[in-house]
N, C-alpha and C positions, 0 to 999 in steps of 0.2 A: 333456303334457309341455312343449309350446311355451308354453302359457298360464302355466305355473308359472315358466318362465324369464322371461317378460315381466313377471309380477308382481314377481319378485325384482329385475329391472332397474329397474322403476319405484320400488320401495322404496329401492334403493341410491341412485338419483338424488335422491329426495326427501330422504333423510338427508344426502347429500352437499351439497345446496343449503342445508340448515338449518345446516350448519357455518359458512356465511358470514353468518348472521344476527348482528346486534349487539343487545346488551341495554343498556338505559339504566343509567347509573351514578349513584349517589348520592354526594354529597360530593366528595372528591378522586379524580379518575380516576387509574388506574395507568399511563396511557399515557406513555411516555417520548418526549421530543422529541430529535431529533438536534441535537447541538451543532456549531457551526462549528469547523472545524479551527483549532488554535492555531498551526499552521505554514503559512506561505505559501512554497511552493517556487518558485524562479525558473524552473527546469526540472526535471521529474522523468524526462524522457527526453532523453538527449544523443546526437546523431548525430556520430560522430567522423570519418566519411568513411574515407579510406584511411590506414592506419597501417603502419609497417614491422615486419616479423616480428622477434621477439626484441629489440625496443627498447621499454623501458617507456614507456607513455603515461599521462600524468597526466589525471585527470578531476576536475572540481570541481563539486559540487552545492551551490548556495547557497540559503539560506532565511532567513526573517525570523520572529521570534516575534510573532504577531499575536493571541495569546491574552490571558488576564487574569492570568497568573502566570508565574513563571520556568519555563523548559523545561530539562530535564536529559536528555541523550542517554544512555540506559542500555545500548544495545547496537548495534553496527553489524556486520553479517555479510555478507561477500561470498558469492556462490553457488558460487565455485570457488577452488581454490588459486592460480590464475593472477592473482588480484586481491588486492592489499593495501589496507588502509584505515587512515585516521586521521581523527579528528574532535575537535571542541571538547569538552573534558571538564569544563569549568566551567559553572555554570548560565547560561543565555542569558536575559537580562532582557527584559521587555516592550519591543518596538520594536527590539531589537538583532538584528543579522545574525550568521550563523555559517555554517560550511561543513562538508561531508563530503568528504574527499579520498579518491580511489581511484587506485591505480596498476595498470594492466593490462599484463601482459607476455605477449603472444601467441606461442605456440610453433608453432601450425599456421596455414597460409595459408587464406584464404577468409573468407566472411561470418561474423559472430558477433553474438550478443546476450547480454549479461551483466547480472546484477542485483546490487544491494546492498540488504539489508533493514535499515531503521533503526527502532529501538524507542526511545520516549521515555516520560517519566513523564506526559505530558499527552494522549497519543493512545491510544485503546483498541485500535486496530489498527495493527500495524507498517506503515510506508510502504515500498513496494518502488520503488527507483530503478533506472532502466535506462540502459545505454549500449550502443551498437552501431556497427558499421562493417565494414570489410573489411581483412583483413591481406594485405599484398602482399609 
């Protein structure tokens, strides 16, 4: 019985290692290369320090279009109802700067970390921006 378990283990290891083997490709390979981000964020995490309870706090996330075409922000979604957002709604040309504005109104005292998710026409993955601090 033990020999049977050892044989099965060796076979499983053998087939597992074969899955890492690569085969030569002819012509055009189908490997995709990662493209550089079209957006250069000044800060994607902002530390607010201490802020006053029930007093709206403005947060500004700045970025620059460093890609090869216009960028259009298609969605900006705060993680909670305590954060309102506004953003540039017109196309951002190559080399142009723009901002995502967030306003956080803290109801509870203590440390916090909040996020805003930004989706554009040029990025395959939405960008998560973070701000944090302590409500006093």
